[in-house]
Structures are given as structure tokens and as C-alpha cells.
DSSP file (Angstrom, degrees, kcal/mol; ACC not computed):
  #  RESIDUE AA STRUCTURE BP1 BP2  ACC     N-H-->O    O-->H-N    N-H-->O    O-->H-N    TCO  KAPPA ALPHA  PHI   PSI    X-CA   Y-CA   Z-CA
    1    1 A M              0   0    0      0, 0.0    37,-1.9     0, 0.0     2,-0.5   0.000 360.0 360.0 360.0 137.2  100.4   82.6  105.9
    2    2 A R  E     +A   37   0A   0     35,-0.2    10,-2.8    36,-0.1     2,-0.3  -0.983 360.0 179.3-119.1 120.0  103.4   84.8  105.0
    3    3 A I  E     +Ab  36  12A   0     33,-2.2    33,-2.7    -2,-0.5     2,-0.3  -0.902   6.8 169.5-116.4 153.2  105.1   84.2  101.6
    4    4 A T  E     -Ab  35  13A   0      8,-2.0    10,-2.8    -2,-0.3    31,-0.2  -0.974  40.0-154.5-155.3 159.6  108.1   86.2  100.2
    5    5 A V  S    S+     0   0    0     29,-1.8     2,-0.3    -2,-0.3    30,-0.1   0.286  72.3 103.5-115.9  -0.6  110.7   86.3   97.4
    6    6 A L    >   -     0   0    0     28,-0.4     3,-0.5     1,-0.1     5,-0.1  -0.671  66.3-144.7 -91.0 138.7  113.1   88.3   99.7
    7    7 A D  T 3  S+     0   0    0     -2,-0.3    -1,-0.1     1,-0.2     6,-0.1   0.768  98.3  49.5 -74.0 -24.1  116.0   86.6  101.3
    8    8 A D  T 3  S+     0   0    0      2,-0.0    -1,-0.2     0, 0.0    -2,-0.0   0.371  87.6 105.1 -96.2   7.3  115.9   88.6  104.5
    9    9 A D    <   -     0   0    0     -3,-0.5     4,-0.1     1,-0.1    -5,-0.1  -0.674  68.7-138.1 -87.2 140.4  112.1   88.2  105.2
   10   10 A P  S    S+     0   0    0      0, 0.0    -1,-0.1     0, 0.0     3,-0.1   0.484  73.9  97.7 -75.7  -4.6  110.9   85.8  107.9
   11   11 A G  S    S-     0   0    0      1,-0.2     2,-0.7    -5,-0.1    -8,-0.2  -0.044  94.6 -70.4 -77.3-175.9  108.1   84.4  105.7
   12   12 A K  E     -b    3   0A   0    -10,-2.8    -8,-2.0     1,-0.1     2,-0.6  -0.652  53.5-133.2 -75.6 114.3  108.1   81.3  103.6
   13   13 A K  E     -b    4   0A   0     -2,-0.7     2,-0.2   -10,-0.2    -8,-0.2  -0.634  27.0-169.4 -79.9 120.6  110.5   81.9  100.7
   14   14 A I        -     0   0    0    -10,-2.8     3,-0.0    -2,-0.6     6,-0.0  -0.663  24.2-132.9-104.0 159.0  109.1   80.9   97.4
   15   15 A N    >>  -     0   0    0     -2,-0.2     4,-2.9     1,-0.1     3,-2.5  -0.946  15.1-154.0-107.7 106.6  110.6   80.6   93.9
   16   16 A P  T 34 S+     0   0    0      0, 0.0    -1,-0.1     0, 0.0   -11,-0.0   0.718  93.1  62.3 -57.0 -22.1  108.2   82.3   91.5
   17   17 A A  T 34 S+     0   0    0      1,-0.1     3,-0.1    -3,-0.0    -3,-0.0   0.693 119.6  25.5 -78.5 -13.7  109.4   80.1   88.6
   18   18 A V  T <4 S+     0   0    0     -3,-2.5     2,-0.5     1,-0.3    -1,-0.1   0.762 125.4  41.7-115.0 -45.0  108.1   77.1   90.5
   19   19 A E     <  -     0   0    0     -4,-2.9     2,-0.4    55,-0.0    -1,-0.3  -0.909  66.8-169.8-109.8 125.9  105.3   78.3   92.8
   20   20 A R  E     +E   75   0B   0     55,-0.6    55,-2.6    -2,-0.5     2,-0.3  -0.928   6.6 177.4-116.9 140.9  102.7   80.8   91.5
   21   21 A Y  E     -E   74   0B   0     -2,-0.4     2,-0.4    53,-0.3    53,-0.2  -0.951  23.9-136.5-133.7 156.6  100.1   82.7   93.6
   22   22 A K  E     -E   73   0B   0     51,-2.8    51,-2.5    -2,-0.3     2,-0.4  -0.968  23.3-155.4-109.6 138.8   97.5   85.3   93.0
   23   23 A V  E     -EF  72  30B   0      7,-0.6     7,-2.7    -2,-0.4     2,-0.4  -0.931   9.6-171.0-115.8 130.9   97.3   88.0   95.5
   24   24 A F  E     -EF  71  29B   0     47,-2.6    47,-2.6    -2,-0.4     2,-0.5  -0.976   7.2-167.9-124.8 137.3   94.2   90.2   96.3
   25   25 A L  E >  S-EF  70  28B   0      3,-2.3     3,-1.9    -2,-0.4    45,-0.2  -0.980  85.8 -16.7-117.5 116.9   94.1   93.3   98.6
   26   26 A N  T 3  S-     0   0    0     43,-3.5    -1,-0.1    -2,-0.5    44,-0.1   0.859 131.0 -52.8  61.0  33.1   90.5   94.3   99.4
   27   27 A G  T 3  S+     0   0    0     42,-0.5     2,-0.5     1,-0.2    -1,-0.3   0.438 115.1 114.2  78.5   2.7   89.3   92.1   96.5
   28   28 A E  E <  S-F   25   0B   0     -3,-1.9    -3,-2.3     1,-0.0    -1,-0.2  -0.923  70.5-118.3-106.9 121.5   91.6   93.7   93.9
   29   29 A E  E     -F   24   0B   0     -2,-0.5     2,-0.4    -5,-0.2    -5,-0.3  -0.228  27.8-155.8 -58.3 145.6   94.4   91.6   92.4
   30   30 A V  E     -F   23   0B   0     -7,-2.7    -7,-0.6     3,-0.0     2,-0.2  -0.991   7.0-165.2-123.7 129.3   97.9   92.9   93.1
   31   31 A K        +     0   0    0     -2,-0.4    15,-0.2     1,-0.2    -9,-0.0  -0.657  63.7  37.5-108.6 166.7  100.8   92.2   90.9
   32   32 A H  S    S+     0   0    0     -2,-0.2    14,-2.2     1,-0.2     2,-0.3   0.895  73.9 170.2  64.6  45.4  104.6   92.6   91.6
   33   33 A C  E     - C   0  45A   0     -3,-0.2    12,-0.3    12,-0.2    -1,-0.2  -0.678  27.0-177.6 -90.4 140.8  104.5   91.6   95.3
   34   34 A F  E    S+     0   0A   0     10,-3.6   -29,-1.8     1,-0.4   -28,-0.4   0.820  77.8  11.6 -91.3 -51.5  107.7   91.0   97.3
   35   35 A T  E     -AC   4  44A   0      9,-1.3     9,-2.8   -31,-0.2     2,-0.4  -0.992  62.0-173.3-136.6 135.6  105.9   89.9  100.5
   36   36 A V  E     +AC   3  43A   0    -33,-2.7   -33,-2.2    -2,-0.3     2,-0.4  -0.996   4.4 177.6-132.8 128.5  102.4   88.9  101.3
   37   37 A D  E  >> -AC   2  42A   0      5,-3.0     5,-2.6    -2,-0.4     4,-1.1  -0.959   7.5-176.6-131.9 116.2  100.9   88.2  104.8
   38   38 A D  T  45S+     0   0    0    -37,-1.9    32,-0.4    -2,-0.4   -36,-0.1   0.709  84.1  56.7 -90.1 -15.4   97.2   87.5  104.9
   39   39 A E  T  45S+     0   0    0    -38,-0.4    -1,-0.2     1,-0.1   -37,-0.1   0.915 116.7  34.4 -69.5 -43.6   97.2   87.2  108.8
   40   40 A K  T  45S-     0   0    0      2,-0.1    -2,-0.2    29,-0.0    28,-0.2   0.700 108.5-126.2 -84.8 -20.6   98.7   90.8  109.3
   41   41 A G  T  <5 +     0   0    0     -4,-1.1    27,-1.7     1,-0.3     2,-0.4   0.933  63.1 137.9  75.9  44.4   96.8   92.0  106.2
   42   42 A E  E   < -CD  37  67A   0     -5,-2.6    -5,-3.0    25,-0.2     2,-0.4  -0.981  33.8-178.6-134.5 137.0  100.0   93.4  104.7
   43   43 A I  E     -CD  36  66A   0     23,-2.1    23,-2.3    -2,-0.4     2,-0.5  -0.984  13.4-156.4-129.6 142.4  101.6   93.4  101.3
   44   44 A V  E     +CD  35  65A   0     -9,-2.8   -10,-3.6    -2,-0.4    -9,-1.3  -0.982  29.8 170.0-118.8 117.7  104.9   94.8  100.2
   45   45 A E  E     -CD  33  64A   0     19,-2.4    19,-2.4    -2,-0.5     2,-0.3  -0.729  36.9-101.0-120.7 160.5  104.9   95.6   96.4
   46   46 A S  E     - D   0  63A   0    -14,-2.2     2,-0.3    -2,-0.2    17,-0.3  -0.655  41.3-117.8 -80.3 146.2  107.0   97.4   93.8
   47   47 A M        -     0   0    0     15,-3.3     8,-2.7     8,-0.3     2,-0.3  -0.621  31.8-163.7 -84.7 144.7  105.9  100.8   92.9
   48   48 A T  B     -G   54   0C   0      6,-0.3     6,-0.2    -2,-0.3     2,-0.0  -0.918  14.8-121.3-129.5 157.0  104.8  101.3   89.3
   49   49 A D    >   -     0   0    0      4,-2.5     3,-2.0    -2,-0.3     6,-0.0  -0.181  48.2 -83.1 -84.7-176.3  104.3  104.4   87.2
   50   50 A E  T 3  S+     0   0    0      1,-0.3    -1,-0.1     2,-0.1    -2,-0.0   0.695 130.9  55.6 -68.8 -14.0  101.1  105.4   85.5
   51   51 A S  T 3  S-     0   0    0      2,-0.1    -1,-0.3     3,-0.0     3,-0.1   0.486 121.4-106.3 -87.7  -5.8  102.0  103.0   82.5
   52   52 A G  S <  S+     0   0    0     -3,-2.0     2,-0.2     1,-0.3    -2,-0.1   0.547  73.4 143.1  92.5   8.5  102.4  100.1   84.9
   53   53 A R        -     0   0    0      1,-0.1    -4,-2.5     0, 0.0    -1,-0.3  -0.578  56.9-107.4 -75.8 138.4  106.2  100.1   84.7
   54   54 A V  B     -G   48   0C   0     -2,-0.2     2,-0.5    -6,-0.2    -6,-0.3  -0.430  31.3-135.4 -68.1 144.0  108.2   99.4   87.8
   55   55 A I        -     0   0    0     -8,-2.7     7,-2.8     7,-0.2     2,-0.4  -0.830  21.7-171.5-102.3 131.5  109.9  102.3   89.2
   56   56 A S  E     -H   61   0D   0     -2,-0.5     2,-0.4     5,-0.2     5,-0.2  -0.901   7.5-169.2-122.1 156.7  113.6  102.1   90.4
   57   57 A E  E >  S-H   60   0D   0      3,-3.2     3,-1.3    -2,-0.4    -2,-0.0  -0.985  76.1  -3.0-138.3 124.4  115.7  104.6   92.3
   58   58 A N  T 3  S-     0   0    0     -2,-0.4     3,-0.1     1,-0.3    -1,-0.1   0.899 132.8 -55.3  59.8  37.8  119.6  104.2   92.7
   59   59 A S  T 3  S+     0   0    0      1,-0.2     2,-0.4    -3,-0.0    -1,-0.3   0.691 119.8 107.3  71.5  15.1  119.4  100.9   90.8
   60   60 A E  E <  S-H   57   0D   0     -3,-1.3    -3,-3.2     3,-0.0    -1,-0.2  -0.987  75.9-108.4-129.5 142.7  116.7   99.4   93.3
   61   61 A V  E     -H   56   0D   0     -2,-0.4     2,-0.3    -5,-0.2    -5,-0.2  -0.450  36.2-122.3 -62.7 130.1  113.1   98.8   92.9
   62   62 A K        -     0   0    0     -7,-2.8   -15,-3.3   -15,-0.2     2,-0.3  -0.567  34.4-161.7 -75.0 132.5  111.0  101.3   94.9
   63   63 A R  E     -D   46   0A   0     -2,-0.3     2,-0.3   -17,-0.3   -17,-0.2  -0.823  14.7-172.5-118.2 158.3  108.7   99.5   97.3
   64   64 A R  E     -D   45   0A   0    -19,-2.4   -19,-2.4    -2,-0.3     2,-0.5  -0.998  16.8-138.4-146.9 147.1  105.5  100.3   99.3
   65   65 A T  E     -D   44   0A   0     -2,-0.3     2,-0.3   -21,-0.2   -21,-0.2  -0.880  21.0-174.1-108.4 130.0  103.6   98.6  101.9
   66   66 A R  E     -D   43   0A   0    -23,-2.3   -23,-2.1    -2,-0.5     2,-0.3  -0.933   9.4-147.1-129.9 157.0   99.8   98.5  101.9
   67   67 A Y  E     +D   42   0A   0     -2,-0.3     2,-0.3   -25,-0.2   -25,-0.2  -0.829  40.7  87.0-120.7 149.6   97.3   97.2  104.4
   68   68 A G  S    S-     0   0    0    -27,-1.7     2,-0.6    -2,-0.3    -2,-0.0  -0.978  80.9 -21.6 157.6-159.3   93.8   95.6  104.1
   69   69 A K        -     0   0    0     -2,-0.3   -43,-3.5     2,-0.0   -42,-0.5  -0.765  64.9-164.1 -83.1 112.4   92.0   92.3  103.6
   70   70 A V  E     -E   25   0B   0     -2,-0.6     2,-0.5   -32,-0.4   -45,-0.2  -0.880  12.2-177.0-111.5 131.1   94.6   90.0  101.9
   71   71 A T  E     -E   24   0B   0    -47,-2.6   -47,-2.6    -2,-0.5     2,-0.5  -0.967   7.7-161.3-124.6 136.9   93.8   86.8  100.2
   72   72 A I  E     -E   23   0B   0     -2,-0.5     2,-0.4   -49,-0.2   -49,-0.2  -0.962   6.7-170.8-115.5 130.2   96.4   84.5   98.7
   73   73 A E  E     -E   22   0B   0    -51,-2.5   -51,-2.8    -2,-0.5     2,-0.3  -0.982  18.1-135.7-124.0 119.6   95.5   81.9   96.1
   74   74 A R  E     -E   21   0B   0     -2,-0.4   -53,-0.3   -53,-0.2   -55,-0.0  -0.568  15.2-143.4 -75.5 138.0   97.8   79.2   94.9
   75   75 A I  E      E   20   0B   0    -55,-2.6   -55,-0.6    -2,-0.3    -1,-0.1  -0.888 360.0 360.0-102.3 118.6   97.8   78.7   91.2
   76   76 A P              0   0    0      0, 0.0    -1,-0.1     0, 0.0   -55,-0.0   0.553 360.0 360.0 -65.8 360.0   98.2   75.0   90.3
């Protein structure tokens, strides 16, 4: 399954105010995800500084892609 909050992504677009998910990469919970694909083992997330604050550059959130074993859990 591929879920996303991005308009230009081919995954299932979700509304975070309505649908909530927990995402894990190699068993560790990941916050601030834009796109998650458990079949490809890929997440696109916002980058954060050492304090956990989201980093922006030129008024855009910096992103990074990571790979591994991805698990998606829907929160009821």
C-alpha cells in the first residue's frame, strides 16, 4: 500500500485530520511522513534538526527518502 499527503504523488491521498496512521521503518516509529510505501520499502519524510523541529529551506520543508522494512498501521 502507498499512502501520501502530496497532491502530485500516485499513492492513495489521505487527509491527516480524518485518517491517522503510525509508520515504522525497520521497527522504529517515523513521524512527519509525506509518503509511505510498504511494498517498495520507502518513506519520504520531512527533515528535522537535533531538537526535532522541521527544517525549511527557501520556504519549503526539506525532505529525505529512506528505505527499509516499512510497516503501516491505521489508528482507529
